[in-house]
TORSE-380540 format. One line per field, with one value per residue: residue number from 1; residue in one letter; x, z, y of N, C-alpha, C in turn. Coordinates in steps of 0.001 Angstrom, whole numbers. Each point is the difference from the previous one (the first is absolute). Example, Ala and Ser with C-alpha at 12.3 -4.5 7.8 and 13.67 -1.06 7.14 Angstrom:
2
pos	1	2
code	a	s
nu	13190	-350
nw	7800	-720
nv	-5690	1050
cau	-890	820
caw	0	60
cav	1190	1190
cu	900	-770
cw	0	730
cv	1200	1090
This chain:
405
pos	1	2	3	4	5	6	7	8	9	10	11	12	13	14	15	16	17	18	19	20	21	22	23	24	25	26	27	28	29	30	31	32	33	34	35	36	37	38	39	40	41	42	43	44	45	46	47	48	49	50	51	52	53	54	55	56	57	58	59	60	61	62	63	64	65	66	67	68	69	70	71	72	73	74	75	76	77	78	79	80	81	82	83	84	85	86	87	88	89	90	91	92	93	94	95	96	97	98	99	100	101	102	103	104	105	106	107	108	109	110	111	112	113	114	115	116	117	118	119	120	121	122	123	124	125	126	127	128	129	130	131	132	133	134	135	136	137	138	139	140	141	142	143	144	145	146	147	148	149	150	151	152	153	154	155	156	157	158	159	160	161	162	163	164	165	166	167	168	169	170	171	172	173	174	175	176	177	178	179	180	181	182	183	184	185	186	187	188	189	190	191	192	193	194	195	196	197	198	199	200	201	202	203	204	205	206	207	208	209	210	211	212	213	214	215	216	217	218	219	220	221	222	223	224	225	226	227	228	229	230	231	232	233	234	235	236	237	238	239	240	241	242	243	244	245	246	247	248	249	250	251	252	253	254	255	256	257	258	259	260	261	262	263	264	265	266	267	268	269	270	271	272	273	274	275	276	277	278	279	280	281	282	283	284	285	286	287	288	289	290	291	292	293	294	295	296	297	298	299	300	301	302	303	304	305	306	307	308	309	310	311	312	313	314	315	316	317	318	319	320	321	322	323	324	325	326	327	328	329	330	331	332	333	334	335	336	337	338	339	340	341	342	343	344	345	346	347	348	349	350	351	352	353	354	355	356	357	358	359	360	361	362	363	364	365	366	367	368	369	370	371	372	373	374	375	376	377	378	379	380	381	382	383	384	385	386	387	388	389	390	391	392	393	394	395	396	397	398	399	400	401	402	403	404	405
code	m	p	v	k	l	s	s	v	e	s	l	c	a	v	k	m	g	f	v	s	r	w	v	l	m	r	f	s	t	r	s	i	h	s	g	d	r	p	e	d	e	a	g	a	v	t	v	p	i	y	q	v	s	t	f	r	q	k	e	p	g	v	e	s	q	y	v	y	a	r	t	s	n	p	t	r	e	a	l	e	r	t	l	a	s	l	e	e	g	e	h	g	l	a	f	g	s	g	m	a	a	i	t	t	v	a	l	s	l	l	n	e	g	d	h	v	v	a	v	q	d	l	y	g	g	t	r	r	l	f	d	h	i	m	r	n	f	g	v	q	f	t	y	v	k	g	s	d	s	e	d	f	e	r	q	i	r	p	e	t	k	l	v	w	v	e	t	p	t	n	p	l	l	q	l	i	d	l	p	t	a	a	k	s	a	h	n	h	n	a	l	l	v	v	d	n	t	f	m	s	p	y	l	q	q	p	l	k	l	g	a	d	i	v	l	h	s	t	t	k	y	l	g	g	h	s	d	l	v	g	g	a	v	v	l	s	n	p	s	l	y	e	k	v	h	f	a	q	n	a	a	g	a	v	p	g	p	f	d	c	w	l	a	l	r	g	i	k	t	l	s	l	r	m	d	r	h	c	a	n	a	q	k	i	a	e	f	l	e	p	h	p	k	v	q	s	v	l	y	p	g	l	a	s	h	a	q	h	s	l	a	e	k	q	m	s	g	f	g	g	m	i	s	l	r	l	k	g	n	f	e	a	c	k	r	l	l	k	n	v	k	v	f	t	v	a	e	s	l	g	g	v	e	s	l	i	e	h	p	g	s	m	t	h	a	s	v	p	k	v	e	r	e	r	i	g	i	t	d	s	l	i	r	l	s	v	g	l	e	d	a	e	d	l	i	t	d	l	s	e	g	l	e	h	v
nu	153249	328	904	550	299	1156	862	1065	-839	190	1345	25	-513	568	1402	-514	-124	894	209	-996	808	890	387	216	816	341	1135	-822	-723	910	440	-1538	-525	1515	209	-1137	-800	-605	994	442	-366	883	733	1289	-189	932	1122	-495	402	800	-17	620	636	-1001	-232	-1306	398	-691	747	510	704	-1027	708	-529	-604	-188	1422	793	-161	1065	-1077	-910	-558	-1276	340	1044	-800	-594	1079	118	-1301	30	1159	-448	-1114	714	1005	-1421	7	498	1436	-478	1180	-317	572	637	766	455	984	-1421	-824	819	88	-1271	-330	980	-476	-1433	630	855	1044	802	963	-1328	-391	-47	-717	322	-1131	968	-732	209	-920	518	-1257	-234	990	-9	-1227	239	503	-792	-1177	-616	903	-504	-954	888	-754	456	645	-529	276	-1059	351	-765	499	1175	-1056	1000	55	-1259	280	761	-675	-749	-9	794	910	-348	-321	365	-743	574	-1196	347	-1287	242	1440	770	390	630	-1228	940	-462	-480	274	-966	-735	552	-434	-1342	-28	795	-677	-1071	1067	264	-1342	-132	-399	-1145	540	-1092	615	-1398	443	602	-370	-46	-631	-388	1077	327	-83	1109	-923	-669	1180	-110	-236	949	603	-931	682	-727	511	-970	1153	719	0	173	704	962	-9	1033	-1077	764	427	506	0	379	-439	119	-703	380	1474	-770	1099	7	-1288	-317	1256	-575	-1268	987	830	-976	-352	800	292	-1067	834	-1168	-1043	-42	-1393	623	1501	-709	-781	898	917	-1104	-129	1255	114	-1051	1111	670	-1057	-868	567	329	-1315	-371	623	-353	-1456	129	486	-970	-876	262	-65	-909	-248	603	-497	-609	-143	369	-259	-701	1081	-803	-869	117	-874	-695	-853	1189	20	361	-655	1334	-993	-115	543	939	10	-171	1122	688	-126	-1345	915	170	-864	-50	1078	797	954	591	1145	516	154	753	821	474	690	61	-48	651	747	-274	243	843	-230	-372	-1238	-328	1340	-275	903	-51	275	-174	-1334	-797	375	-1199	764	269	1046	995	689	1124	-156	1277	-763	-801	-851	1166	-415	-676	-188	1323	787	1169	-774	-405	751	772	-1134	284	4	-14	929	-92	-232	-1133	-1108	-967	-956	-561	-753	-1037	838	-363	262	-1068	-697	351	-408	-967	-498	-168	-571	-644	-157	-271	-516	-9	1
nw	113776	-1374	-693	684	-1323	233	-432	770	1186	55	-69	877	828	-562	-192	747	-294	1297	-339	-760	263	-356	-851	1499	-750	621	512	530	466	189	704	264	251	500	-944	806	-1348	773	-1010	484	-1704	-45	958	-719	496	-742	366	-1280	-891	-130	-442	-311	-820	-460	-272	-367	-1264	237	-105	-955	838	-53	824	-10	1027	-989	-491	813	118	-686	-417	-224	1025	-269	-197	-623	-604	48	-357	-624	-484	50	-529	-501	21	-183	-855	-244	-1291	-1039	-632	-912	-510	-814	196	-791	1079	1023	-802	-717	1362	729	-1030	-236	1496	67	-877	734	1047	-563	22	-1002	915	-408	1165	589	1304	-54	316	617	918	-1132	-571	-144	-747	905	760	-623	262	1378	302	-781	30	1125	484	-726	692	804	188	1078	691	1230	265	727	1275	-320	1080	-691	952	662	-363	-154	983	675	-666	303	-1313	-570	-508	1477	-758	172	1170	-249	836	335	365	615	337	-1276	895	492	-610	-380	1063	-918	736	-764	868	573	-755	194	1408	-82	-620	291	1099	-931	-58	503	-838	937	-495	145	-68	-30	-811	908	158	-1028	-753	-81	-57	-1273	227	-610	-1280	943	-359	-987	-339	-829	-36	-426	104	-909	114	-944	-407	1026	1355	-542	-964	586	-1308	-109	-393	395	-983	1111	-310	830	-375	1351	-416	504	34	-569	510	1209	112	-515	576	1105	349	-533	880	802	-447	192	1228	290	1137	-589	836	-421	-647	-707	-224	-605	-869	-350	-43	-461	-314	-101	-385	-775	91	-565	500	-567	-1134	13	587	-839	-1077	552	312	-1200	-295	1022	-296	-1320	-153	574	-1076	-961	639	503	-1291	470	-970	570	-619	-928	512	-1441	1058	-662	-26	120	1159	-478	-1014	-372	-1139	1001	612	-1157	-116	1296	-158	-1026	300	-502	-686	356	-784	-1129	-103	89	626	-85	825	-500	881	-1169	-1125	-1284	139	1535	-580	-634	1042	639	-1246	93	1417	-679	256	727	718	-843	-403	105	-1104	34	164	1138	-989	-313	-666	856	22	-581	92	-888	805	726	-149	451	698	786	-949	-541	1334	-199	243	-350	-1056	-298	505	-693	-730	71	-1513	995	-55	1249	-654	635	-1245	988	-910	1494	-410	-746	-43	549	1031	701	-922	-25	1219	-343	-1247	772	1012	-766	-488	1251	-74	-1059	820
nv	202359	772	-1428	1017	335	-638	820	-1091	-238	1280	-362	-1025	670	904	-671	-307	1572	26	1503	39	-1068	743	-748	-368	522	-973	-528	-602	1029	920	-1296	80	1108	488	-1094	83	-379	935	583	-1310	-111	-1178	983	-244	-992	-492	796	484	-1327	1290	-1277	1157	128	642	1301	-116	659	1048	804	295	-292	-747	30	-1022	-507	-962	-394	-321	-1135	351	895	-915	-686	14	-1349	596	968	-970	-583	793	26	-1203	-187	1055	-695	-1411	855	434	-387	819	-648	-925	-852	-575	-1012	-698	750	-497	-782	-342	-282	-801	-772	21	-165	-974	-538	220	-463	-773	686	255	-399	-361	274	-1154	292	-1224	-683	-475	-380	689	-159	-1410	-87	739	-610	-772	699	120	-1183	-800	894	368	-361	-980	528	-294	-839	656	-1150	446	-1004	134	-202	-834	-827	676	883	128	-1249	-48	493	-990	-932	1066	332	1293	-1069	-224	-777	-1101	-267	-1224	-319	-938	-326	-1270	-164	-102	-1064	1047	327	825	835	1050	1078	-140	425	-757	-1180	307	148	-968	-611	191	-151	-1236	255	-1242	-830	-369	-1096	-526	-1025	-83	-636	-274	1068	436	613	-1413	-390	498	1496	-450	452	-532	-852	367	-1398	-9	-1339	-1059	-1007	-588	-1119	459	-461	765	336	972	-564	-415	-466	441	679	1004	835	1081	1293	821	1146	575	1033	1274	125	951	442	-802	264	1292	-120	-712	311	1281	-248	-210	1040	572	-551	218	-92	-40	-492	-1092	150	-1552	621	1119	-769	-882	1218	503	-1237	-77	947	-500	-752	1295	564	-684	45	1227	101	-916	788	1115	-519	-543	1294	426	-1125	73	1469	-260	-796	618	1118	-766	10	-1188	-92	924	1064	572	864	288	427	1088	-1076	-374	46	-896	381	257	98	-1135	1109	298	-1304	239	984	-255	-1303	-373	-821	-1399	-191	-354	922	-1055	418	-1065	-38	-1021	-1064	534	-589	179	-1190	426	1322	-684	-332	1225	807	-1056	206	1201	-201	740	519	1072	-432	1259	780	1269	287	76	-1094	-372	-482	-822	1160	-1030	981	5	1036	-304	-1062	774	665	-653	-905	976	-135	552	-934	737	723	-1131	-565	1151	-78	-1201	106	-820	-907	200	974	-196	304	121	-254	327	-1267	-329	-580	-1109	704	-1009	-139	1297	-8	-1035	508	967	-359	-499	1065	533	-1035	604	998
cau	1153	1158	1100	1250	783	1346	415	178	-1290	-1257	384	-380	-1634	-61	371	-1167	-1433	-583	90	-1422	-277	895	837	1452	968	1052	838	-312	-1188	537	602	-740	-575	386	169	-1444	-445	-1686	-778	0	-1250	-529	-334	836	275	1362	526	7	1205	-95	1001	-153	1084	-616	-1462	-811	185	-1135	608	1222	835	-1073	74	-846	588	1166	599	786	90	1233	-36	-1042	-808	-995	387	1304	-335	-757	1093	816	-601	-52	1280	222	-937	625	1287	-304	768	-776	33	558	252	71	1386	196	749	291	1325	-126	-506	1284	827	-629	231	1232	418	-331	509	1517	708	1537	324	-791	516	-886	429	-843	621	889	-258	-1104	-411	1122	-528	374	1218	365	-460	738	1567	335	-422	-29	1351	588	-727	859	-769	553	-808	403	-853	114	-708	-1470	-414	629	-741	889	1114	-143	122	1629	367	-488	839	-766	-603	-1110	-1434	-794	119	-775	-116	-1108	-143	1546	786	-237	-981	423	-1170	124	-935	369	-996	-247	-116	1406	681	-645	518	1245	-213	-550	638	1054	-669	-121	-1342	-31	-757	-145	-505	-740	-416	317	-1120	-1270	-981	-823	980	596	-180	911	-105	-289	1036	929	620	-646	-321	125	226	-658	-188	-1551	283	59	-1118	-1157	-848	-177	-168	1131	-471	107	1119	-499	542	-828	530	-1052	754	-968	388	-421	1121	759	-792	218	1220	168	-1207	428	765	-1224	-806	1417	936	-913	94	-1287	-414	-1148	-1194	-464	662	-480	-1402	557	112	-1241	-587	750	187	-1069	255	965	-107	-438	1467	1066	-55	132	1494	276	-297	750	1459	167	386	1448	1275	-165	230	1321	1216	657	205	1646	669	-377	687	-683	-1194	-309	-1530	-211	-1135	664	289	1676	544	478	-947	-1413	-692	-153	-899	-1285	-472	-185	-634	-1065	202	1763	254	100	1419	866	1364	790	1381	56	1205	459	184	-641	-540	-1154	-1148	-431	-865	-1188	-533	-385	-955	-1276	-1120	-1213	711	544	1498	-215	63	-1335	-319	-1176	-1273	-494	906	1293	944	1009	1119	1400	481	1256	-35	-1378	-395	1112	1236	431	796	1336	-145	560	-917	-1115	705	258	-1228	-544	-497	1078	-411	-950	-1420	-995	-1084	-1266	-1093	-1217	-1073	-1394	-159	-244	1120	850	736	1228	918	510	851	1509	527	415	1167	1254	384	955	929
caw	39	-900	625	-783	-734	-552	-1237	-987	-22	-688	-1433	-302	102	-1095	-1053	299	31	1432	801	544	899	1345	667	310	-745	714	-876	-589	-1176	-945	-836	-564	-605	-694	-1176	-755	-982	75	-1150	-993	-517	489	1284	577	1493	26	-1161	-953	-632	-1389	-1005	-1344	-475	-478	319	-1236	331	-572	-1558	-216	748	1367	920	1162	1122	-309	-1565	-100	1056	603	729	1121	66	1003	1243	636	922	1466	951	585	1297	1187	514	660	1033	1094	681	617	-1081	-889	-1203	-308	-1033	-106	-600	-562	836	1029	-455	-836	741	279	-1233	-519	900	-262	-1431	-318	970	399	-1148	92	833	1365	1269	598	1225	125	1186	-334	-18	-1071	-792	-901	-1171	299	-135	-1392	-768	333	-4	-1284	-942	223	167	-1386	-402	847	1439	1297	1062	1129	791	1379	1083	147	1052	440	-598	-58	-1235	-1307	113	-175	-1265	-848	-456	-735	-1282	300	-527	646	855	-704	816	194	1502	235	-1206	-410	701	1422	747	475	-75	-80	644	-1178	148	194	-1244	-732	613	-540	-1411	-276	201	-893	-1129	-464	-55	645	-711	855	-321	897	-464	1216	835	-858	798	1240	1313	213	-1012	-41	37	1208	644	-537	-1021	-1552	-1159	500	-984	311	-914	242	-90	1161	912	-861	-575	1163	-320	-915	-1394	-940	160	-122	970	8	664	530	473	-3	-702	-1134	-1014	-230	-503	-1463	-659	-76	-982	-987	-440	-170	-1551	-521	189	-329	534	413	226	-754	471	1052	1335	1009	557	1209	906	364	669	1320	1037	694	1012	657	1295	550	-219	893	1375	71	-107	1165	1108	-213	-47	1390	751	-261	560	1441	181	-566	826	1178	-601	187	-1225	-387	700	345	-921	-328	-523	721	779	1117	1104	-204	-1243	323	-131	284	382	-975	-899	591	-299	-1403	-770	552	229	-300	-1330	-344	-239	1026	-377	1157	85	399	510	-875	-1444	-1245	-22	879	-495	-989	496	392	-1033	-805	669	658	-1033	-43	-610	-1312	-528	-1141	139	262	1294	193	-330	961	138	807	-704	1005	-832	392	-623	-666	-1300	-687	-110	89	-470	-930	933	238	1195	1074	461	717	1288	704	584	753	-778	430	-599	813	-197	-1020	59	33	-266	439	-701	672	474	1509	507	430	-991	-416	1027	-102	-1135	264	889	-590	-927	549	493	-1297	232
cav	833	-277	89	576	-859	388	317	-1316	-576	604	-192	-1430	127	885	-893	-1195	144	-783	1208	248	-1102	222	-1190	106	-787	-585	-690	-1209	477	561	-918	-764	942	890	68	-654	1073	31	204	-999	-29	-1337	-44	-943	120	-116	598	-998	-44	312	-674	838	838	955	538	784	1366	471	517	76	992	121	-1187	-668	151	-1242	140	-870	-881	139	1362	-40	-838	34	-814	377	1358	-430	-517	1097	900	-792	154	1279	6	-566	788	1491	715	523	-512	-1445	-377	-1515	-389	-1207	-768	930	502	1307	1330	531	520	1018	834	395	870	1167	1052	179	350	-245	619	-98	-886	-774	-707	-790	-745	-942	-1344	38	-1271	-244	488	1330	416	-367	973	1448	-184	-208	578	1218	213	446	1473	829	205	-515	-421	-227	-983	391	-882	619	145	960	1053	1348	-124	623	1499	312	-507	784	1041	970	-539	-1179	271	-817	-1050	-1140	-1125	-1371	-144	-513	-230	-1552	-883	54	715	1243	979	1369	890	594	1505	670	-58	1065	1162	114	290	1392	1113	474	98	-1210	-564	-1319	-929	-1122	-1232	-718	-1345	-879	395	220	1223	-131	201	1221	801	824	1159	502	144	1239	-551	653	-837	-1184	-934	-1703	-1212	-834	-1363	-324	31	670	-944	-895	-1390	-493	-357	1324	980	1103	1330	1087	1231	1122	1470	888	1181	220	76	-1256	-775	155	-451	-1417	-91	84	-1350	-1269	-175	275	-1386	-847	-1052	63	-1225	-218	131	-956	113	825	-485	-721	446	650	-1460	-159	963	-80	-970	102	481	-1185	-830	558	-436	-1543	27	244	-1069	-1332	152	324	-1059	-681	483	-375	-1439	191	624	-754	-1345	-265	-79	1347	770	1332	99	1358	333	1258	-195	-620	837	-84	700	1179	1235	-337	1030	896	-866	-43	1143	310	-1050	-382	-1391	-403	-827	-1161	-275	-371	-442	-536	-519	-999	-193	-777	602	140	-1480	-22	662	-791	-1276	383	63	-1372	-896	774	-439	1043	1198	-35	626	1123	1110	972	395	228	-978	-475	-839	198	-230	80	136	178	1199	-107	-1000	334	1299	969	-708	1083	949	-702	-626	834	1021	-768	-281	1095	525	-813	-1116	-1392	-1572	-727	719	-695	950	-579	588	-699	66	-196	-1815	-189	302	-1241	-636	746	-38	-1464	11	544	-798	-1582	338	655	-1457	-576	1032
cu	1035	1054	1429	1109	1457	174	-351	-1329	-880	444	-466	-1528	-401	-295	-1033	-1443	-826	-439	-1434	-163	988	789	1323	1049	1046	753	-623	-1056	867	910	-910	-494	421	332	-1327	13	-1500	-744	50	-1181	-669	-502	778	488	1634	323	475	1634	-195	1036	-47	1366	68	-1299	-335	-93	-1204	586	1724	645	-701	248	-1083	647	1034	193	803	558	1303	43	-1174	-1163	-1007	467	1151	-536	-884	989	794	-803	-214	1284	96	-962	453	882	-278	1139	-1123	-121	566	305	511	1056	-65	712	431	1285	-296	-267	1451	798	-644	435	1475	359	-851	588	1297	629	1692	274	-506	379	-1411	658	-1309	464	568	-831	-1600	-428	1159	-252	246	1295	329	-120	790	1510	356	-560	18	1388	664	-550	809	-1002	835	-1023	894	-608	125	-638	-1649	-173	438	-300	799	1144	-914	-120	1433	230	-665	957	-864	-1090	-864	-1443	-1113	646	-951	220	-1112	-167	-1276	598	-339	1684	421	-921	584	-952	707	-798	-583	-66	1646	920	-437	591	1716	-67	-388	766	1129	-765	136	-1063	201	-580	-52	-588	-1009	-208	-159	-1285	-1505	-597	-755	852	823	-124	1042	-214	-750	978	1071	663	-752	-423	-312	-256	-260	459	-1454	52	-516	-1422	-1435	-496	-251	-222	1064	-304	280	1402	-399	658	-797	882	-1210	742	-1403	462	-294	1105	911	-1024	180	1371	-122	-923	246	1024	-391	-322	1255	661	-1206	-267	-1217	-445	-1377	-1220	-566	746	-477	-1148	543	469	-1191	-541	844	-184	-1789	-228	1279	129	197	1287	905	-187	603	1725	694	94	998	1538	397	220	1062	1195	108	428	1462	1201	446	628	1670	333	106	889	-640	-1399	-372	-1518	-140	-909	673	496	1763	353	156	-910	-1310	-1106	-269	-1187	-1442	-712	-324	-841	-1229	218	1555	-7	483	1305	682	1485	740	1056	103	1409	617	203	-1003	-632	-1185	-1026	-421	-801	-1317	-951	-445	-855	-1136	-1077	-1028	608	509	1298	-389	350	-1183	-420	-1331	-1391	-807	719	1568	1227	1529	1582	1273	482	1187	171	-1320	-140	1027	1647	851	955	1284	-263	663	-774	-1305	642	34	-1423	-794	-850	778	-559	-1003	-1340	-991	-925	-1391	-924	-1259	-1176	-1233	-434	-304	1405	776	492	1219	1084	410	1061	1688	591	432	1257	1468	522	1202	1254	1123
cw	-809	805	-664	-376	-107	-1282	-1250	18	-1064	-1735	-634	-150	-1102	-1275	-50	-68	1291	767	767	994	1353	292	186	-704	1038	-1084	-521	-1174	-1256	-948	-865	-1417	-684	-1120	-1039	-669	-83	-1190	-1156	-200	394	1408	550	1655	362	-1607	-1132	-437	-1379	-754	-1112	-126	-318	-83	-1087	586	-788	-1270	330	1022	1431	900	1168	1304	30	-1040	-4	1281	880	969	955	-719	993	1228	642	827	1147	639	311	947	1293	530	531	1096	1336	682	332	-958	-757	-949	246	-1010	-278	-1014	-446	937	1349	-475	-1156	557	428	-1039	-453	877	-34	-1398	151	922	33	-1540	406	1126	1619	1004	452	1289	258	1165	-600	-682	-823	-633	-1405	-1114	-57	10	-1285	-1122	214	-461	-1604	-994	289	145	-1532	-731	875	1392	935	985	1390	1123	1578	739	21	1615	673	-747	-185	-1310	-1196	17	-371	-1597	-1269	-617	-691	-1182	195	-556	897	1101	-19	1113	52	1776	89	-1240	-366	-357	1507	1004	1044	-223	-198	637	-1014	548	255	-1360	-1050	127	-607	-1461	-60	406	-869	-1732	-650	374	813	-989	916	-761	820	-22	1171	774	-644	677	1356	1367	206	-1236	-76	-176	1043	1222	-640	-1524	-1404	-892	931	-996	374	-1009	299	-353	1626	632	-823	-984	795	-585	-894	-1410	-821	558	-449	1052	153	849	457	546	60	-604	-1430	-1355	-219	-582	-1448	-453	105	-1417	-1367	-476	-6	-1349	-1054	-355	-332	1069	958	178	-1031	841	1166	1199	963	596	1225	1247	725	697	1162	1165	747	1383	1125	1629	882	-6	861	1466	175	-150	1308	1175	-288	150	1403	561	-652	552	1744	180	-423	1000	1253	-685	97	-1524	-829	828	287	-865	-83	-380	1184	1184	1348	908	-291	-958	552	-98	219	380	-1140	-695	656	-359	-1145	-894	1007	339	-402	-1265	-18	-234	1185	-627	1199	-548	480	672	-725	-1260	-858	-26	823	-700	-1405	480	539	-902	-936	827	509	-949	-28	-556	-1592	-353	-934	551	75	1485	51	-344	1101	527	563	-774	732	-1152	1097	-798	-662	-1331	-1115	-152	-30	-684	-825	797	203	1273	1066	626	705	1191	934	498	678	-620	149	-943	1190	72	-817	331	-187	-695	436	-558	887	579	1383	625	551	-1231	-520	1097	127	-1117	299	949	-589	-1132	893	783	-726	34	659
cv	-565	-193	653	-952	615	439	-977	-648	696	259	-1154	-221	900	-1058	-1127	399	-210	1192	-259	-1173	515	-1076	235	-1160	-473	-977	-1266	207	484	-954	-861	1080	1249	-37	-186	1450	-130	313	-937	-374	-1272	-305	-1080	30	152	743	-1216	195	795	-228	808	671	1264	331	939	1558	699	630	338	1121	465	-1248	-164	-152	-1181	253	-1380	-876	213	1314	36	-1205	-135	-1087	375	1318	-599	-638	1275	954	-944	272	1371	246	-606	282	1279	1127	904	-656	-1445	-85	-1680	-194	-1531	-1136	1100	628	1070	1178	724	735	1487	1270	730	829	1086	1072	167	323	-187	721	-22	-1073	-843	-425	-1324	-1247	-1327	-1499	143	-1208	56	611	1644	302	-686	1151	1334	-334	-248	442	1724	715	404	1358	964	457	-668	-635	-382	-882	-69	-1056	538	576	1196	1246	1091	-284	424	1756	63	-51	708	976	948	-712	-1119	461	-974	-873	-1049	-1141	-882	83	-1009	-178	-1364	-517	45	674	1039	1008	1305	726	1068	1611	561	-62	921	1542	205	228	1479	1134	281	-26	-1263	-733	-1520	-1078	-1200	-1393	-630	-1182	-703	195	93	1308	-243	154	1216	1030	1367	1496	824	370	992	-223	998	-779	-1373	-934	-1481	-836	-635	-1412	-870	226	596	-1128	-1433	-1413	-376	-14	1194	616	1242	831	1295	985	844	1094	898	1543	77	153	-1158	-1182	50	-359	-1593	-273	-76	-1212	-1194	-99	247	-1489	-1241	-1444	-318	-1400	-247	-36	-1288	-122	1005	-427	-955	694	582	-891	-127	1270	10	-934	394	99	-1636	-1049	685	-352	-1480	-150	496	-881	-1202	458	176	-1175	-941	693	-418	-1245	-139	391	-723	-1726	-209	129	1486	869	1160	-119	1774	304	1233	-416	-629	1013	79	772	1628	1057	-211	1109	677	-707	258	1646	159	-889	-522	-1517	-160	-525	-1580	-702	-541	-280	-832	-448	-1456	-310	-1021	687	-209	-1329	-34	392	-859	-1234	187	294	-1036	-813	640	-640	1007	1131	-661	517	909	1122	906	-83	317	-455	-850	-1797	369	-466	243	97	410	1415	-81	-525	354	1427	1241	-518	1120	1173	-797	-790	591	1034	-562	-306	1119	683	-1136	-1124	-1074	-1103	-284	780	-539	989	-898	1106	-856	351	-138	-1576	236	385	-1240	-818	547	-378	-1421	-124	534	-856	-1327	647	327	-1395	-480	1092	-235
């Protein structure tokens, strides 16, 4: 008896030519196959790298499917199909970096006099774009505490066009109640934009929770191997897609075919990697929470997290990111960072290797110190990106590092 497919599963099956097999396309299957091109003449098992800048036209003025690689490229289109499938959206767009994706969305949808309500502990690069570039174009920003769902509603004005959130936030790991935020935005004819980088589509799908636009730094979990820089936008509204798609081509902040191929390769193991990231992070958070040198641990998988119940409700796992506050100052943090051996002191996140950083002096250094401290990014805060190493080795490494604090 045939298996009934959802609309998204049917779409993927049609694109893959699998309808006759009635294959039920669940997440891990889509992550491997949704970018495939069954019409490939050579029968390649994986999408080839179309390392080409321009394409032959049959005659002047008659464009083929592909004309110029800034506009479209078969490898990039395979990635964009995959991104849309994983987030269960209609359209995916790939960019040369996460910030390129964020910038293109902002430039596409905001004009002079418009207003944005954003969560206050955004990634430092996003706040740098908003405060030092977008404000120069007459766009206004109000920052609110992400865990206060009602504050979004209070800060929305008639000129508010976007509500912009991360969940969990970077680096304080606060959660935003996405259905509530979406309702607040839509009640005032604004759009909800969600940066889903920390969770990946495997653990959270914001479009299904009311978001209008989802963003990713594909550099992070989607790529997963610290060997590419990229970004993504996924959405379903056709008019929004046309605006962002036009700006993608006009501004040209697109990834090259090799980076697209690397992202596709990484996505094939996304579900496996995310399961291990989550398992390792849970063990490390539980080790750190009672440690005498640690003041507090910020991780949604801990029962002590103020929004643990919300995490259980809107996420299918708690992720690989942990923040902690030491019982000490910046010097104590530096001693820890200097004495770990398995954790690498570096910015970025989401790779197979574990990273450790000090947000106040690294990823969020562009945020003024007074503002950092006001929102809770203090000198005692450390952020961990927990990788795929053996959890016991990571715990031993942190334990030995904490002995120097």
